[in-house]
N, C-alpha and C positions, 0 to 999 in steps of 0.2 A: 587192218585201220576199222574200228567201227563207223560205221556211217548213222546207223539206227539204232538203239538200244532203249529199254526202259529196265530202269533198276527201282525197286521196290524191298523196303524193310520196315518190316510190319512188328510193333510191340517191342520197342528197346525199353529194358528196363532201365530207371531212371530214380535218384534220388527222391525227385518231387514228381514221380509219374513215370511213365511212358511216351515214348516219342518214334514215330513213323518218318520215312524220308521216300519221297520219289523223286525220281530223277527221268526226266525225258530226252533222249538224242536224238535228232532228226539231221539230215544230213551233214553230220558231222559236228554240228553244234548242240549244246544243250540249249534242250528250248526252255525248261526250267527244272527248278530246285525246290520242292518241297518239303521245310522240314516241321513236320507235324506234330505240333505237343498236344495230344491225344487223353490224358488225363483228366477227368472231370472236373470242372471247375468246383471248388469248395467253399468257396464267396467267405473266405476269412472277413476281409473286412465289413459283409453284411453283417456275420456273426456279434461281430464285436459292438453293433450299431445298439444301443439302450442298456449295454454294460459302463460298469463304473471306470475311470482311468486307472485305477488302482487294477482293476481285476486284465485290462486289456493287455498288458505286456505277457502276462504268463499264457495267455489263450495264444496270442499271436507268436509266440515261441513256437510253437506246435505244426506251423507252418512247414517246418524245415527238422529233420532230424540232426543232420549234420551239421548245419549254419544255426539253432536253434539261440546261443546264447548272442550270436549277430540281432537277430528279431528282437530278442528281448531287450538288447540295450538300445536297439533305434527305436523301438517303441517307446520305451523308457525315455529316450533322449528325446523322442518329439513331444511325449506329454510334458516333461519339465522344462521345454523353449515354450511352450503354450500357458504355461502357468508360471513361467518367471521365475522358477527354483534354481535355486546356486545351491550346488553339493559341495561337500568338504572335499579337499585336497586326498584326503586317507579315499573317500568313496571314490574318485578319480584313478587312483591310483590301484582300487581294488577293480574296477575295470574294466583296468588297461592289462591288469593280470588273468582277468578273465577273456578276454579275449586273445589274448598271446598262449592261453591253454588252448583256444580253439585252434589256431592257426597251426599249433605243432602238431596236434593230431589229426587235422581236415588235412593238410599239405602232405603229411606222411600218408593219409589213407593214399592220396590220387598219386603222389610220387612211385611209393612201393607197391603199391597192389595193381592201380591201373596203369601208371605210364612205363614204370621201368618195364616190365615184362616185353613191350615192342622193341626197346633197346638192347636187352637181352635176347633176342630172337626167339621167344617163349610165348608159348599162347597165355598163360595165365602164372602166378607166381606158384598156384599149385604143382605148375612143372619143376619146381627148381628141387633138386635132389638134396636134403637134408645128409646124406653124407657125403658130400663133395663138399671141401671146407669152404669155397670160395663163394659155393652157392647157401651155403648154411648160416652165411655170414650175413648174406643179404638177409635171409629170413629174420636172424637174432636181431639185425637193426632195424628193421622194419617193424618189428613190437615193442623192440625198447622205444623208439623214438616217438612212435602213437601214442604206445603205455606213458611217458612221461607228461605229454601234452594231456590225454587222460586223469592224470592224478592231477594236475596243476590245476585243472578246469573243477574238478571236485574238491580238494581243499579252498580254492576261491570263493569257488561261485555254487559251491552244494552237490553240482553231479554236472558230469561232462555235458549231459544233454536234459533243458527243459529243466536248467536252473534255477533253484528257488532264492537264492540269497541275495540276487541285486533285485531291488523295488526303486518305485518311485520315490525319492527324496534320500535314497540312501543304502544301504546294504542292512543285512538283519545276523549276519554272525560272523565273526573275525577268527582267521588263523591264528594260532597259537607258535611259540617259540619252536617247541620240538617238531612240531610239522611241517614248519619254514624249512629247519634243517635238513628234514629228509630229502623234500623236493629239491630244495638246491643243490644235496646231493646229485639227485639223479638226475637234474639239467647238465651239471658238471660232467658227467660220464657217460651221456648220450652225445654231448655237441659236439665231438671228436667223429662221431658215428656220421654225422651229417655230410661233412666233406667228401665223402666216399661216395653219397648219389650224386652231390653236387658234380664230382668228378665225371660222373657217367652220361651226365647231361649236358657237361661241357662237351664232350667228347663224342657224344652224336653228332653223326654226319646228316639228319633229319635238317633238311632248310624249306620253310614253306617264306618267301618274303611277302609281305603285302602294306601296300599304304593303306593308313587308316589314320583316325584322329584317337589319339590315347587318351582318356580321362582318367582322372584320380584326386582323392583330398588332398590338400597341400596344405601342412599345416606348421607349425613350429620344429617339429620333428620326425620321424618316419613313424607317425601315430594312425589308428584305424577311424578318428575321430577327431574332430575339432579343426578348424581353418576353415578355408574356401575348398572348393570344386574347381580344379584347372584340369584345361585340357592341354594338348601338344601343340594345336595353333595359338595359344596365348591367353584364353579365355579366363577369368578370375570370377566364380560365382560364389556366394552364399548359399546353403540349402537353400535355403526358401525359392531365392532365383533359379537353382538347377532346376526345378521341375518345369517352370515358366519357359525353359528353352530344350525342353522335352518336347515329342512330337510323337503323338501316339500311332503306331502303323497297323492298321488293323489286318488280319492274316488270317482269312477267312477258312483257309483250309486246318489254321492251329487252335487249342485251345487260350494262348497265350498271346499277349497284346506285344508286338514290338514296336521298337523304341528306336527313332533317329535323334540326334543331336543339329538344333539349327537345321535339319532338314539333309544331314550326310549321315553317312553309318558309323559308325564307333566301336570302342573296344574297351571295357573294365576289366579288370585284373591285377595280376603279380604282375605282367609284363608290363602294363599301364604304370603302375606304383614304382618298379624299378625305373623305367626311361624317365620318369618326370622328376623323382625324389631319392635317386639312390644317392645323392651327397649327405642324404641326413640319415643313414643308417648309424646305426649304433657303431660308437668309434671301434670297437673289437671288430664287429663286423665289416668295417672299411678296411680295417687291417688286415684280415685274413682271407678275406674276398676280394682283394685288389684287384687280382690278376683276372678273376671271372667279371668283375665288373665293366673290364674294358668294353665286355661285350658290348655293351649299353651306352645310348639309346640301341634300340633293335628294332627291326621289323618282320623278324623272324618269327612267326607265330609257336614254333617249338620252343624257342626259347622261353615262352609262359611258365616253362617246366623248371628252368633253370633259375627263374627269377623266385617261384615258389620256396625253393631248396635254398636259396640265399634268404630270403624272407624267414624260413627257418630259424637259419643262426641268428639271424635279427631277434625275435623273437624269444630265443634263448637266453641271447645277452643279455635283453634289454629287462627280462624277467630276474637274472638272475641279481642285476645290480640293484631294481627296485625291492627284490626280499633282502637283501643284504642291508640295504640303506635305510628299511623303513620298519619301525617298530607298530604294529597294529594294536589299538587301544579302542575299549569299548567306547562306540559313541551313539546318540540319537538322530533319528531321520530329521531331514530338515523341515519346519511346519508345512504343511499344506491347506491351504484353503482353496475351495473352486469356486471355479467362476466360468462364464461364458468364454471361451477363447480357442485361438486355433494354434499348432505349433508345427513344426517340421525337423528333422533329423536327417544326417547323412552318415552311415558309417562302412566302412571296408570291410567287410564279408570277406571271407578267404576268395571268391569268386568275381569280387569288383564291388562295386558303389551298392549299396541297398540304400533306398531311399523312403521316409515315411512321413504323412501327414497325415494330424488327427485333427478334429474339431470337438468342443465340448460344449454341453449347456452351461447354465446357473449352477445347477448341481452339480457337476461333473462328470455328467454321461455320456458317454461318445455317441455323436450322430452324425460322421460322416469320416471315413480314411480312406487313404491312398496309399499303396505301397507298389514299390518300382524294385524288381530283383534283376542280380545280375544277368541271369541266364537270357532275359526280356532283352535285356541292352544289346547283348552278344549274337541275340538271334539272325540278325539281318546282316551282321559279318561273315558268319556261319555258313547261310545259305551261298551267299557270292563265292566263298572260299571251297565251298563244296562244288559249286559249277566249274571255276577258274581249275581243280583239282583233275577232275573228272573230262575236262576239253582237253589240256595237257598230256593227256594219259591215256587216249583211246587208240591209240597204238600197242596199248599193253593188252596182257589180259585180264579176264575180269577179278582173278583172285587179285591180280596185283594193283590194282583200281580200289577193289575193295578195302585192303589194308592199308591205300593212302587215304581212305576217306576215314575209317578208323582211327590210324594216328593224331589225322590233324583235329579229329573231333573231342578226341582226349586231351589235346594241349590246350584246347580252351577249358578243359576242366568243368563242364557246364553242367554240374552234380548230375552226372551219372553216376547208378552203384551200382552193388550187389554181387557183378562180375566186372571180372577186367576186360573180357573179352566180350563186349556188350555189343556189338555191331555185327548182325549177322544180314548179308544182302540176298534178299531172292531174286535173281536174274532172271526176267522172262523174256 
């Protein structure tokens, strides 16, 4: 039994920077956990001040290479909300397909490259042997599913990252029939593959139950935008009201601000979305994922992986339906007239609710902006879970505790990148 223990994790590579973790154990109890996001602040919300509202979305999309489309569309949504712009039905479909392309590729990156090696007992996907049929299958499916998401984003939004086609008031370029036919065939080809990874996470024996408030957007369907922000405690809020119920938590050792909801910790992401809105999934997804959905609502944080896999099927199914039933035509953007105003938007990025607020002057120049990202909102939950994991396993050796912390943080999918084995603990 470890009665005294100091854990220090330094410079973990993340998509949006680096993170350090310090844990101090004394008298068999964790005195503190410090999840220290150490990336230097890049001041994006200050950088767009003085810029035109039409330029702001492309600038803000550079916040994150993985969730670029979510930032782009959320910023566009906030600007359009401020200007009271109503876009066409076709534009809404194109934006939804852009988000689905991001969901497919981003969930595939997390599920196959980051989380699956833990389930398979591998240090990383690079340990899989392509000469062994079962292991070669995982490699082939990982790149096939992720590739389909990339190509859907490229077709609809122009690029998988920092996409140029979605703009304030509309869309710049529209897919032709031959291109649509090609991506339809690819989506239908990879759909059965996703059930292989769903089975892996359904059968996974990792369990960590945590009681918390789950928060997600609740609209007419299982959509990444539109509708109210809903909590598992029953609270329903507009995107404008949502920020008013968030409380900033200054974390002096971290470069990122944390957030609580009405004074309590909470969780956003796939697990929250499936817990609250599983009945709104695409009919084909509901039919074929019925046995998996019986596990929800769930308090098991590891089911965030399973929820992402189910969401991937939904994104494929709804994309197929939209592509088969939409004939894309050339159209002009909605007319824009600058004025002094303020707007908000919330979208479901792959890792949870992304919130934007922008304010502009009478010339349409941004003079203030606020952005709240999913990882900030999950930060307090993650710290408290690390504390619980460590205290529950003080009788185990250090390597075991390290692995448990790794698996838990991966399940949150907190924008970690570059390598699936991202967590190294230096035990002092």
